[in-house]
C-alpha positions, 0 to 999 in steps of 0.5 A: 515270645512263644514259638510254634511249628507252622508252614509259612511262605517267605515269597510267592511261587510253587509248592517248594516255597512252603516252609515247615518251620518255627514261627511266633505264636500269634496272640488273640486281640480284642474280640478274638480267640486263640485256637489250638489247631488239630487239623487244617483243611486244604482248599484250592484257594490256599495254593492260589494265595501261595502262588500270588493270585491274590497279592493285588487284592489282599496285602499278605505280609511276608512271611505269612502262615498259609491256610484258612480251614481248621478244627481244634480247641479254644486255647485263649480269649482276647478281651471282650470275646464272648460265646466260647470258653477255653477248651471248647472243640470248635471248627471254622475259618481263620481271618483271611490275610492274617493268622493262617491255619497251617499251624499249631495255633491260629487266631479267629473271631467268634463269627467265623467258627462253630461247635465242632460236629460231635460225630466228627473227629478233628481231621474230617471236621477240618475238611468242612468249612470253606467247601460246605459254605461255598456250596451253601452260598451258591445253591441256597444263599442269598444271591445264589441259585436259590434252588427249590424242591423239584428243580433239576441242577447239574453240578460240575466237578461233583466229586470234588470238595465243594461238589460233594457238599453241593450234591448233598445239599441239593438232595436235602433241598429236594432237587434232582441232581446230575453230576459230571465226574470221571467213571471211577467216581460213579459209584461214589456219587450215586451213594452221595445222591447223584441221580445221573452221572455224566462221564465227561471223558466219554460224553460231552454233557451238553449232548445229554443235558437240556433245559434244566433249571440250574448249573453249579460250575466248580471248573470254569473255562470251556466247561462254563462256556458250554453250560449256558445252552443246557439251561431252560429259559430263566435258568441260572448258572452259578460259579465258584471260579469265574470273577464275572458271569455274562450270558452269551448272545445265544443263551436261553432267554432270561438265563443269568449267572451268579457269582458270590465269594462271600461265605455265610459263616453263620451257617456253620452251626446249621451245617454241623447239625445236618452232619450230626444228623447224617444228612451230610457226609464229609469225604476226606481221601488224603491226610498228610502231616503238617510237615507235608504241606507241599505234597498236599499242594501238589495234589491240590493243584493237580485237581481231580481229588475226590473229596478233601485233603486235610493236614493233621497238625496235633496227635 
């Protein structure tokens, strides 16, 4: 049995349950690929899985390798696997609930990956998949906001991993973008294209935003509750954190909420093209070696990270 280094969980809990250890190297099944992981992206969903938030919905078998996002090279092909060849540089997502990405090797399916953007190294490419796809689905995808040129959108957590992509996709679509963030991120967000930055620590956003077309919420809780009344009649509130969105009685007439946890993996190739064209920039502010996954999770769970955290796996 081939062995690799990986970060696994043997029981649900805090960051301390992450173990950097030897583990069996996965083998690709029918229609699967074996990926040599060069870098693994860290998403909030990773620490939620580690903590057991999904245990009633996805039956992870202990011990399991954490993580979903990766960038790497194709190292092997299962039977009846087409579309890629050994040695191809790719980025994308592993299969949720199966072989995780915090490891030297993972397995995936062709529909979950695309050719790595030529303009990015593996560290930056690993930061792209889940965050960019979540932003795409919420703003542009079927069942999302369906943002149109000339509309105005407020993006909460605009400096975060998903928020940074949402800002740029909204500008690409031709929208006016307002964003909530801390004051330290104002120049960064203006460089990404935000037209108006609202410092949430100094002024409630509902005091300055009124009658807009859409809100994209990456925060939840009280922020979500306060967002309904900044919409115009018929406006849309999209969330990546709420399980369900029901407009309150005092919401504008016809306002609706959308949540969608499916990701349009088929758009990864188009996103790669936007990156190589310079339309989308990838923001990575923290890079840790795979052995320091615990530290990465502490940072992710604390919030307020600009852009993405990435684990470097291969030199």
